[in-house]
SEZA-551198 format. One record per atom (N, C-alpha, C): x, z, y; atom name; residue in one letter; residue number from 0. Coordinates in steps of 0.2 Angstrom, whole numbers, plus 5000, padded with zeros to 4 digits. Each point is the difference from the previous one (the first is absolute). Example, Ala and Ser with C-alpha at 12.3 -4.5 7.8 and 13.67 -1.06 7.14 Angstrom:
<atoms>
ATOM,5066,5039,4972,N,A,0
ATOM,4996,5000,5006,CA,A,0
ATOM,5004,5000,5006,C,A,0
ATOM,4998,4996,5005,N,S,1
ATOM,5004,5001,5006,CA,S,1
ATOM,4996,5003,5005,C,S,1
</atoms>
This chain:
<atoms>
ATOM,5004,5639,5499,N,M,0
ATOM,5006,5003,4998,CA,M,0
ATOM,4999,5005,4994,C,M,0
ATOM,5004,4999,4995,N,K,1
ATOM,4999,5004,4994,CA,K,1
ATOM,5004,5007,5000,C,K,1
ATOM,4997,5005,4998,N,N,2
ATOM,5003,5007,5000,CA,N,2
ATOM,5002,5002,5007,C,N,2
ATOM,4996,4999,5004,N,K,3
ATOM,5001,5002,5007,CA,K,3
ATOM,5000,5008,5000,C,K,3
ATOM,5005,5003,5003,N,E,4
ATOM,5000,5007,5001,CA,E,4
ATOM,4999,5002,5007,C,E,4
ATOM,4996,5005,5000,N,I,5
ATOM,4998,5003,5007,CA,I,5
ATOM,5005,5006,5000,C,I,5
ATOM,5004,5001,5005,N,V,6
ATOM,5004,5006,5001,CA,V,6
ATOM,4996,5005,5005,C,V,6
ATOM,4999,5006,4997,N,T,7
ATOM,4997,5005,5004,CA,T,7
ATOM,5006,5005,5002,C,T,7
ATOM,5000,5001,5007,N,L,8
ATOM,5005,5004,5003,CA,L,8
ATOM,4998,5007,4999,C,L,8
ATOM,5005,5004,4998,N,Q,9
ATOM,4999,5007,5000,CA,Q,9
ATOM,4999,5003,5007,C,Q,9
ATOM,4995,5004,5000,N,R,10
ATOM,4999,5003,5007,CA,R,10
ATOM,5003,5007,5001,C,R,10
ATOM,5003,5001,5005,N,S,11
ATOM,5002,5007,5002,CA,S,11
ATOM,4996,5003,5005,C,S,11
ATOM,4996,4996,5003,N,L,12
ATOM,4996,5002,5006,CA,L,12
ATOM,4993,5003,4997,C,L,12
ATOM,4998,5006,5003,N,L,13
ATOM,4994,5002,4998,CA,L,13
ATOM,4994,4997,5003,C,L,13
ATOM,4994,4999,4997,N,H,14
ATOM,4995,4996,5003,CA,H,14
ATOM,4997,5003,5006,C,H,14
ATOM,5000,5007,5001,N,D,15
ATOM,4998,5003,5006,CA,D,15
ATOM,5005,4998,5006,C,D,15
ATOM,5006,5000,4998,N,T,16
ATOM,5005,4999,5005,CA,T,16
ATOM,5000,4992,5002,C,T,16
ATOM,4999,4996,4995,N,E,17
ATOM,4999,4993,5002,CA,E,17
ATOM,4994,4999,5005,C,E,17
ATOM,4994,5003,4998,N,K,18
ATOM,4995,5000,5005,CA,K,18
ATOM,5001,5002,5007,C,K,18
ATOM,5004,5006,5000,N,L,19
ATOM,5001,5002,5007,CA,L,19
ATOM,5005,4995,5004,C,L,19
ATOM,5005,4997,4996,N,L,20
ATOM,5005,4996,5003,CA,L,20
ATOM,4996,4993,5002,C,L,20
ATOM,4995,4998,4996,N,N,21
ATOM,4996,4994,5002,CA,N,21
ATOM,4996,5001,5006,C,N,21
ATOM,4998,5007,5001,N,Q,22
ATOM,4996,5001,5006,CA,Q,22
ATOM,5005,5000,5006,C,Q,22
ATOM,5006,5002,4999,N,Q,23
ATOM,5005,5000,5005,CA,Q,23
ATOM,5002,4993,5002,C,Q,23
ATOM,5000,4996,4995,N,I,24
ATOM,5001,4992,5001,CA,I,24
ATOM,4995,4998,5005,C,I,24
ATOM,4993,5002,4998,N,E,25
ATOM,4995,4998,5005,CA,E,25
ATOM,5001,5002,5007,C,E,25
ATOM,5002,5007,5000,N,M,26
ATOM,5001,5002,5007,CA,M,26
ATOM,5005,4997,5004,C,M,26
ATOM,5006,4998,4996,N,E,27
ATOM,5006,4997,5004,CA,E,27
ATOM,4998,4993,5002,C,E,27
ATOM,4996,4996,4995,N,G,28
ATOM,4997,4994,5002,CA,G,28
ATOM,4996,5000,5006,C,G,28
ATOM,4995,5004,5000,N,K,29
ATOM,4996,5001,5006,CA,K,29
ATOM,5004,5002,5006,C,K,29
ATOM,5005,5004,4999,N,S,30
ATOM,5004,5002,5006,CA,S,30
ATOM,5003,4993,5003,C,S,30
ATOM,5003,4996,4996,N,S,31
ATOM,5003,4994,5002,CA,S,31
ATOM,4995,4996,5003,C,S,31
ATOM,4994,4999,4998,N,A,32
ATOM,4995,4995,5003,CA,A,32
ATOM,4998,5003,5006,C,A,32
ATOM,4999,5007,5001,N,Y,33
ATOM,4998,5003,5006,CA,Y,33
ATOM,5005,4999,5005,C,Y,33
ATOM,5007,5001,4999,N,Y,34
ATOM,5005,5000,5005,CA,Y,34
ATOM,5001,4992,5002,C,Y,34
ATOM,4999,4996,4995,N,L,35
ATOM,5000,4993,5002,CA,L,35
ATOM,4994,4998,5005,C,L,35
ATOM,4994,5003,4999,N,S,36
ATOM,4995,4999,5004,CA,S,36
ATOM,5001,5003,5007,C,S,36
ATOM,5003,5006,5000,N,M,37
ATOM,5002,5003,5006,CA,M,37
ATOM,5005,4996,5004,C,M,37
ATOM,5005,4997,4997,N,A,38
ATOM,5005,4996,5003,CA,A,38
ATOM,4997,4994,5003,C,A,38
ATOM,4996,4997,4996,N,S,39
ATOM,4996,4994,5003,CA,S,39
ATOM,4997,5001,5007,C,S,39
ATOM,4996,5006,5000,N,W,40
ATOM,4996,5002,5006,CA,W,40
ATOM,5005,5001,5005,C,W,40
ATOM,5006,5004,4999,N,C,41
ATOM,5005,5001,5005,CA,C,41
ATOM,5003,4994,5003,C,C,41
ATOM,5001,4995,4996,N,Q,42
ATOM,5003,4994,5002,CA,Q,42
ATOM,4995,4996,5004,C,Q,42
ATOM,4994,5000,4998,N,M,43
ATOM,4995,4997,5004,CA,M,43
ATOM,4999,5003,5007,C,M,43
ATOM,5001,5007,5000,N,M,44
ATOM,4999,5003,5007,CA,M,44
ATOM,5006,5000,5004,C,M,44
ATOM,5006,4997,4997,N,G,45
ATOM,5006,5000,5004,CA,G,45
ATOM,5005,5005,4999,C,G,45
ATOM,4999,5005,4995,N,Y,46
ATOM,5004,5005,4999,CA,Y,46
ATOM,5005,4998,4994,C,Y,46
ATOM,5005,4996,5003,N,E,47
ATOM,5005,4996,4995,CA,E,47
ATOM,5004,5005,4996,C,E,47
ATOM,5003,5005,5003,N,N,48
ATOM,5004,5005,4996,CA,N,48
ATOM,4996,5004,4995,C,N,48
ATOM,4994,5002,5002,N,A,49
ATOM,4995,5004,4996,CA,A,49
ATOM,4998,4995,4994,C,A,49
ATOM,4999,4994,5001,N,S,50
ATOM,4999,4995,4995,CA,S,50
ATOM,5005,4999,4995,C,S,50
ATOM,5006,5000,5003,N,N,51
ATOM,5006,4999,4995,CA,N,51
ATOM,5001,5006,4996,C,N,51
ATOM,4999,5006,5003,N,Y,52
ATOM,5001,5007,4997,CA,Y,52
ATOM,4995,5000,4994,C,Y,52
ATOM,4994,4998,5001,N,L,53
ATOM,4994,5000,4995,CA,L,53
ATOM,5001,4994,4995,C,L,53
ATOM,5003,4994,5002,N,Y,54
ATOM,5001,4995,4995,CA,Y,54
ATOM,5005,5003,4995,C,Y,54
ATOM,5006,5003,5002,N,T,55
ATOM,5005,5003,4996,CA,T,55
ATOM,4997,5005,4996,C,T,55
ATOM,4996,5005,5003,N,H,56
ATOM,4997,5005,4996,CA,H,56
ATOM,4995,4997,4994,C,H,56
ATOM,4997,4995,5002,N,A,57
ATOM,4995,4997,4994,CA,A,57
ATOM,5005,4998,4995,C,A,57
ATOM,5005,4996,5001,N,D,58
ATOM,5005,4998,4995,CA,D,58
ATOM,5003,5006,4996,C,D,58
ATOM,5001,5006,5003,N,E,59
ATOM,5003,5006,4997,CA,E,59
ATOM,4994,5003,4995,C,E,59
ATOM,4994,5000,5002,N,E,60
ATOM,4995,5002,4996,CA,E,60
ATOM,4999,4996,4994,C,E,60
ATOM,5001,4993,5001,N,R,61
ATOM,4999,4996,4994,CA,R,61
ATOM,5006,5001,4995,C,R,61
ATOM,5006,5002,5003,N,M,62
ATOM,5006,5001,4996,CA,M,62
ATOM,4998,5007,4996,C,M,62
ATOM,4997,5005,5003,N,H,63
ATOM,4998,5006,4997,CA,H,63
ATOM,4996,4999,4994,C,H,63
ATOM,4995,4995,5001,N,M,64
ATOM,4995,4998,4995,CA,M,64
ATOM,5004,4997,4994,C,M,64
ATOM,5005,4995,5001,N,M,65
ATOM,5003,4997,4995,CA,M,65
ATOM,5005,5005,4996,C,M,65
ATOM,5003,5005,5003,N,K,66
ATOM,5004,5005,4996,CA,K,66
ATOM,4995,5003,4995,C,K,66
ATOM,4994,5002,5002,N,L,67
ATOM,4995,5003,4995,CA,L,67
ATOM,4999,4995,4995,C,L,67
ATOM,4998,4994,5002,N,F,68
ATOM,4999,4995,4995,CA,F,68
ATOM,5005,4999,4994,C,F,68
ATOM,5006,5000,5002,N,R,69
ATOM,5006,4999,4996,CA,R,69
ATOM,5000,5006,4995,C,R,69
ATOM,5000,5006,5003,N,Y,70
ATOM,5001,5006,4997,CA,Y,70
ATOM,4994,5001,4994,C,Y,70
ATOM,4994,4999,5002,N,I,71
ATOM,4995,5000,4995,CA,I,71
ATOM,5001,4996,4994,C,I,71
ATOM,5001,4993,5002,N,N,72
ATOM,5001,4995,4994,CA,N,72
ATOM,5007,5002,4996,C,N,72
ATOM,5005,5002,5003,N,E,73
ATOM,5006,5002,4997,CA,E,73
ATOM,4999,5006,4995,C,E,73
ATOM,4995,5004,5002,N,A,74
ATOM,4999,5006,4996,CA,A,74
ATOM,4995,4998,4994,C,A,74
ATOM,4998,4994,5000,N,G,75
ATOM,4995,4998,4994,CA,G,75
ATOM,4993,5000,5002,C,G,75
ATOM,4999,5002,5007,N,G,76
ATOM,4993,5000,5002,CA,G,76
ATOM,4998,4993,5003,C,G,76
ATOM,4995,5000,5003,N,H,77
ATOM,4997,4993,5003,CA,H,77
ATOM,4998,5001,5007,C,H,77
ATOM,5004,4998,5005,N,A,78
ATOM,4999,5000,5007,CA,A,78
ATOM,4994,4995,5002,C,A,78
ATOM,4996,5002,5004,N,I,79
ATOM,4994,4996,5001,CA,I,79
ATOM,5000,4998,5008,C,I,79
ATOM,4999,4994,5001,N,Q,80
ATOM,5000,4997,5007,CA,Q,80
ATOM,4993,5002,5003,C,Q,80
ATOM,5000,5004,5005,N,P,81
ATOM,4993,5003,5002,CA,P,81
ATOM,4997,4994,5005,C,P,81
ATOM,4993,5001,5000,N,E,82
ATOM,4997,4996,5004,CA,E,82
ATOM,5000,5003,5007,C,E,82
ATOM,5002,4996,5005,N,I,83
ATOM,5001,5003,5007,CA,I,83
ATOM,4994,4997,5004,C,I,83
ATOM,4995,5005,5002,N,T,84
ATOM,4995,4998,5004,CA,T,84
ATOM,4999,5005,5006,C,T,84
ATOM,4996,4998,5005,N,G,85
ATOM,4997,5005,5005,CA,G,85
ATOM,5006,5002,5005,C,G,85
ATOM,5005,4996,5001,N,I,86
ATOM,5005,5001,5005,CA,I,86
ATOM,4998,4999,5007,C,I,86
ATOM,5000,5004,5004,N,R,87
ATOM,4998,5000,5007,CA,R,87
ATOM,5005,4995,5004,C,R,87
ATOM,4997,4996,5004,N,N,88
ATOM,5003,4995,5004,CA,N,88
ATOM,5001,5001,5007,C,N,88
ATOM,4995,5004,5003,N,N,89
ATOM,5000,5001,5007,CA,N,89
ATOM,5001,5007,5002,C,N,89
ATOM,5003,5002,5005,N,F,90
ATOM,5002,5006,5002,CA,F,90
ATOM,4998,5001,5008,C,F,90
ATOM,4999,5006,5002,N,N,91
ATOM,4998,5002,5007,CA,N,91
ATOM,5006,5000,5004,C,N,91
ATOM,5006,5002,4997,N,S,92
ATOM,5006,5001,5005,CA,S,92
ATOM,5006,5001,4995,C,S,92
ATOM,5006,4999,5004,N,L,93
ATOM,5006,5001,4996,CA,L,93
ATOM,5001,5007,4998,C,L,93
ATOM,4998,5005,5004,N,R,94
ATOM,5000,5007,4998,CA,R,94
ATOM,4996,5001,4994,C,R,94
ATOM,4994,4997,4999,N,E,95
ATOM,4996,5001,4994,CA,E,95
ATOM,5004,4998,4994,C,E,95
ATOM,5003,4994,5000,N,I,96
ATOM,5004,4998,4995,CA,I,96
ATOM,5005,5005,4997,C,I,96
ATOM,5003,5003,5005,N,F,97
ATOM,5005,5005,4998,CA,F,97
ATOM,4997,5006,4997,C,F,97
ATOM,4995,5002,5003,N,E,98
ATOM,4996,5006,4998,CA,E,98
ATOM,4998,4999,4992,C,E,98
ATOM,4997,4994,4999,N,L,99
ATOM,4998,4998,4993,CA,L,99
ATOM,5006,5000,4995,C,L,99
ATOM,5005,4997,5003,N,I,100
ATOM,5006,5000,4996,CA,I,100
ATOM,5002,5007,4997,C,I,100
ATOM,5001,5005,5005,N,L,101
ATOM,5002,5007,4998,CA,L,101
ATOM,4994,5003,4995,C,L,101
ATOM,4994,4999,5002,N,E,102
ATOM,4995,5002,4995,CA,E,102
ATOM,5001,4997,4993,C,E,102
ATOM,5001,4994,5000,N,H,103
ATOM,5001,4996,4994,CA,H,103
ATOM,5006,5003,4996,C,H,103
ATOM,5005,5000,5003,N,E,104
ATOM,5007,5003,4997,CA,E,104
ATOM,4999,5007,4997,C,E,104
ATOM,4996,5004,5003,N,I,105
ATOM,4999,5007,4998,CA,I,105
ATOM,4996,4999,4993,C,I,105
ATOM,4995,4996,5000,N,K,106
ATOM,4996,4998,4994,CA,K,106
ATOM,5005,4998,4994,C,K,106
ATOM,5004,4995,5002,N,V,107
ATOM,5005,4998,4995,CA,V,107
ATOM,5005,5006,4997,C,V,107
ATOM,5002,5004,5005,N,T,108
ATOM,5004,5005,4998,CA,T,108
ATOM,4996,5005,4995,C,T,108
ATOM,4994,5001,5001,N,K,109
ATOM,4996,5005,4996,CA,K,109
ATOM,4999,4996,4993,C,K,109
ATOM,4999,4994,5000,N,S,110
ATOM,5000,4996,4993,CA,S,110
ATOM,5006,5000,4997,C,S,110
ATOM,5006,4999,5003,N,I,111
ATOM,5007,5001,4997,CA,I,111
ATOM,5001,5007,4997,C,I,111
ATOM,4998,5005,5004,N,N,112
ATOM,5001,5007,4998,CA,N,112
ATOM,4996,5001,4993,C,N,112
ATOM,4994,4997,5000,N,S,113
ATOM,4996,5001,4994,CA,S,113
ATOM,5003,4997,4994,C,S,113
ATOM,5003,4994,5001,N,I,114
ATOM,5003,4997,4994,CA,I,114
ATOM,5006,5004,4998,C,I,114
ATOM,5004,5003,5005,N,V,115
ATOM,5006,5004,4998,CA,V,115
ATOM,4998,5006,4996,C,V,115
ATOM,4994,5003,5003,N,D,116
ATOM,4998,5006,4997,CA,D,116
ATOM,4997,4999,4993,C,D,116
ATOM,4997,4994,4999,N,H,117
ATOM,4997,4998,4993,CA,H,117
ATOM,5006,4999,4995,C,H,117
ATOM,5005,4996,5003,N,A,118
ATOM,5006,4999,4995,CA,A,118
ATOM,5004,5006,4998,C,A,118
ATOM,5001,5005,5005,N,F,119
ATOM,5003,5006,4998,CA,F,119
ATOM,4996,5004,4995,C,F,119
ATOM,4994,5001,5002,N,S,120
ATOM,4995,5003,4995,CA,S,120
ATOM,5000,4997,4993,C,S,120
ATOM,5000,4994,5000,N,A,121
ATOM,5000,4996,4993,CA,A,121
ATOM,5007,5000,4997,C,A,121
ATOM,5005,5003,5003,N,K,122
ATOM,5007,4999,4998,CA,K,122
ATOM,5002,4993,4999,C,K,122
ATOM,4998,4996,5005,N,D,123
ATOM,5002,4993,5000,CA,D,123
ATOM,5005,4999,5005,C,D,123
ATOM,5006,5002,4998,N,F,124
ATOM,5006,5001,5005,CA,F,124
ATOM,5003,4993,5002,C,F,124
ATOM,4999,4995,4996,N,A,125
ATOM,5002,4993,5003,CA,A,125
ATOM,4995,4998,5006,C,A,125
ATOM,4994,5001,4999,N,T,126
ATOM,4996,4999,5006,CA,T,126
ATOM,5001,5004,5006,C,T,126
ATOM,5001,5007,4998,N,F,127
ATOM,5001,5005,5005,CA,F,127
ATOM,5006,4998,5004,C,F,127
ATOM,5006,4998,4996,N,S,128
ATOM,5006,4998,5004,CA,S,128
ATOM,4999,4993,5004,C,S,128
ATOM,4996,4995,4997,N,F,129
ATOM,4999,4994,5003,CA,F,129
ATOM,4996,5001,5007,C,F,129
ATOM,4995,5005,5000,N,M,130
ATOM,4996,5001,5006,CA,M,130
ATOM,5004,5004,5005,C,M,130
ATOM,5006,5002,4999,N,Q,131
ATOM,5004,5004,5005,CA,Q,131
ATOM,5001,4995,5006,C,Q,131
ATOM,5002,4994,4998,N,W,132
ATOM,5001,4995,5006,CA,W,132
ATOM,4994,5000,5004,C,W,132
ATOM,4994,5000,4997,N,Y,133
ATOM,4994,4999,5004,CA,Y,133
ATOM,4999,5006,5005,C,Y,133
ATOM,5002,5006,4997,N,V,134
ATOM,4999,5006,5004,CA,V,134
ATOM,5004,5000,5006,C,V,134
ATOM,5007,4998,4999,N,T,135
ATOM,5004,4999,5006,CA,T,135
ATOM,4998,4995,5005,C,T,135
ATOM,4998,4994,4997,N,E,136
ATOM,4997,4995,5004,CA,E,136
ATOM,4994,5002,5004,C,E,136
ATOM,4996,5004,4997,N,Q,137
ATOM,4994,5002,5004,CA,Q,137
ATOM,5001,5005,5006,C,Q,137
ATOM,5005,5004,4999,N,R,138
ATOM,5002,5004,5005,CA,R,138
ATOM,5003,4996,5006,C,R,138
ATOM,5004,4995,4998,N,E,139
ATOM,5002,4995,5006,CA,E,139
ATOM,4994,4997,5003,C,E,139
ATOM,4995,4997,4996,N,E,140
ATOM,4995,4997,5003,CA,E,140
ATOM,4996,5004,5004,C,E,140
ATOM,4998,5006,4998,N,E,141
ATOM,4996,5005,5005,CA,E,141
ATOM,5004,5001,5006,C,E,141
ATOM,5007,5001,5000,N,T,142
ATOM,5004,5002,5005,CA,T,142
ATOM,5000,4994,5005,C,T,142
ATOM,5001,4994,4998,N,L,143
ATOM,4999,4994,5004,CA,L,143
ATOM,4994,4999,5003,C,L,143
ATOM,4994,5001,4996,N,A,144
ATOM,4994,4999,5003,CA,A,144
ATOM,4998,5006,5006,C,A,144
ATOM,5003,5006,4999,N,R,145
ATOM,4999,5005,5005,CA,R,145
ATOM,5004,4998,5006,C,R,145
ATOM,5006,4998,4999,N,R,146
ATOM,5005,4998,5006,CA,R,146
ATOM,4996,4994,5004,C,R,146
ATOM,4998,4995,4996,N,A,147
ATOM,4996,4994,5004,CA,A,147
ATOM,4994,5003,5004,C,A,147
ATOM,4997,5004,4997,N,L,148
ATOM,4994,5003,5004,CA,L,148
ATOM,5002,5005,5006,C,L,148
ATOM,5005,5003,4999,N,E,149
ATOM,5003,5004,5005,CA,E,149
ATOM,5001,4996,5007,C,E,149
ATOM,5002,4994,4999,N,L,150
ATOM,5002,4995,5005,CA,L,150
ATOM,4994,5000,5005,C,L,150
ATOM,4994,5000,4998,N,F,151
ATOM,4994,4999,5004,CA,F,151
ATOM,4999,5006,5004,C,F,151
ATOM,5002,5006,4998,N,D,152
ATOM,4999,5006,5004,CA,D,152
ATOM,5006,5001,5005,C,D,152
ATOM,5006,4998,4997,N,I,153
ATOM,5006,5001,5005,CA,I,153
ATOM,5000,4995,5005,C,I,153
ATOM,4998,4994,4999,N,I,154
ATOM,5000,4994,5005,CA,I,154
ATOM,4994,4999,5004,C,I,154
ATOM,4994,5001,4996,N,G,155
ATOM,4994,4999,5003,CA,G,155
ATOM,4998,4993,5000,C,G,155
ATOM,4994,4998,5000,N,E,156
ATOM,4997,4993,4999,CA,E,156
ATOM,4999,4997,5007,C,E,156
ATOM,5000,5003,5005,N,E,157
ATOM,4998,4997,5007,CA,E,157
ATOM,5006,4996,5003,C,E,157
ATOM,4998,4995,5004,N,G,158
ATOM,5005,4995,5003,CA,G,158
ATOM,5004,4997,4995,C,G,158
ATOM,5006,5000,5000,N,V,159
ATOM,5005,4997,4995,CA,V,159
ATOM,5001,5004,4994,C,V,159
ATOM,4996,5005,4999,N,G,160
ATOM,5001,5005,4994,CA,G,160
ATOM,4999,4996,4994,C,G,160
ATOM,4995,4996,4999,N,L,161
ATOM,4999,4997,4993,CA,L,161
ATOM,5006,4995,4999,C,L,161
ATOM,5002,4996,5005,N,W,162
ATOM,5006,4996,5000,CA,W,162
ATOM,5006,5004,4998,C,W,162
ATOM,5001,5006,5003,N,T,163
ATOM,5006,5004,4998,CA,T,163
ATOM,4999,5003,4993,C,T,163
ATOM,4994,5002,4998,N,I,164
ATOM,5000,5002,4993,CA,I,164
ATOM,5001,4994,4995,C,I,164
ATOM,4998,4994,5002,N,D,165
ATOM,5002,4995,4995,CA,D,165
ATOM,5007,4999,5000,C,D,165
ATOM,5004,5000,5006,N,Q,166
ATOM,5007,5000,5000,CA,Q,166
ATOM,5003,5005,4996,C,Q,166
ATOM,4998,5006,5000,N,E,167
ATOM,5002,5006,4996,CA,E,167
ATOM,4999,4999,4993,C,E,167
ATOM,4994,4997,4998,N,L,168
ATOM,4999,4999,4993,CA,L,168
ATOM,5005,4995,4997,C,L,168
ATOM,5002,4995,5004,N,G,169
ATOM,5005,4996,4998,CA,G,169
ATOM,5007,5003,4999,C,G,169
ATOM,5001,5005,5004,N,K,170
ATOM,5007,5004,4999,CA,K,170
ATOM,4999,5004,4993,C,K,170
ATOM,4994,5003,5000,N,L,171
ATOM,4999,5004,4994,CA,L,171
ATOM,5000,4996,4993,C,L,171
ATOM,4997,4994,5001,N,H,172
ATOM,5001,4995,4994,CA,H,172
ATOM,5007,4998,4999,C,H,172
ATOM,5004,4999,5005,N,A,173
ATOM,5007,4998,4999,CA,A,173
ATOM,5004,5006,4997,C,A,173
ATOM,4998,5006,5002,N,K,174
ATOM,5004,5006,4997,CA,K,174
ATOM,4998,5001,4993,C,K,174
ATOM,4994,4999,4998,N,T,175
ATOM,4998,5001,4993,CA,T,175
ATOM,5003,4994,4996,C,T,175
ATOM,5001,4995,5002,N,A,176
ATOM,5003,4994,4997,CA,A,176
ATOM,5007,5001,4998,C,A,176
ATOM,5004,5004,5004,N,E,177
ATOM,5007,5001,4999,CA,E,177
ATOM,5001,5003,4993,C,E,177
ATOM,5005,4998,4997,N,P,178
ATOM,5002,5003,4993,CA,P,178
ATOM,5002,5008,5001,C,P,178
ATOM,4997,5004,4995,N,G,179
ATOM,5001,5007,5000,CA,G,179
ATOM,4996,5004,5004,C,G,179
ATOM,4995,4997,5004,N,V,180
ATOM,4996,5004,5004,CA,V,180
ATOM,4994,5001,4997,C,V,180
</atoms>
């Protein structure tokens, strides 16, 4: 081809912001893989409702990652597909899974807050505004994780307890799937 032109996009995204957002992409990608692994374990152990809850959650985390991908690229940056390794595949109990979920969601919240703080300090109000969706989403994610974990204390794990918890996780999953919830 003769006189081939290469178009360089103007970037509005700061390099530091792009780096933080790409780190968040990695965190969201690992979250998706982590929840998928947990869902598989739950299904293998017969916790059908817990597995459905986690399969849906894995999809949501991937959607969070994709929102970040598009934002970075649309702002003239370069979103990077992270390498996802080291995902745990076996768990000791259903309770352990939900304890790990809450712990993980708190880490994600801290990461989101760090990006928001950076964007505000850098006067990158577009990224600050974009990240508000994640701030709200993380509050919901933590609340949901806490509610799921509370089921273990309220119901107990003895006798039909685990079966009942799995049933309640199905109800919790259905409620969060409702529009506007």
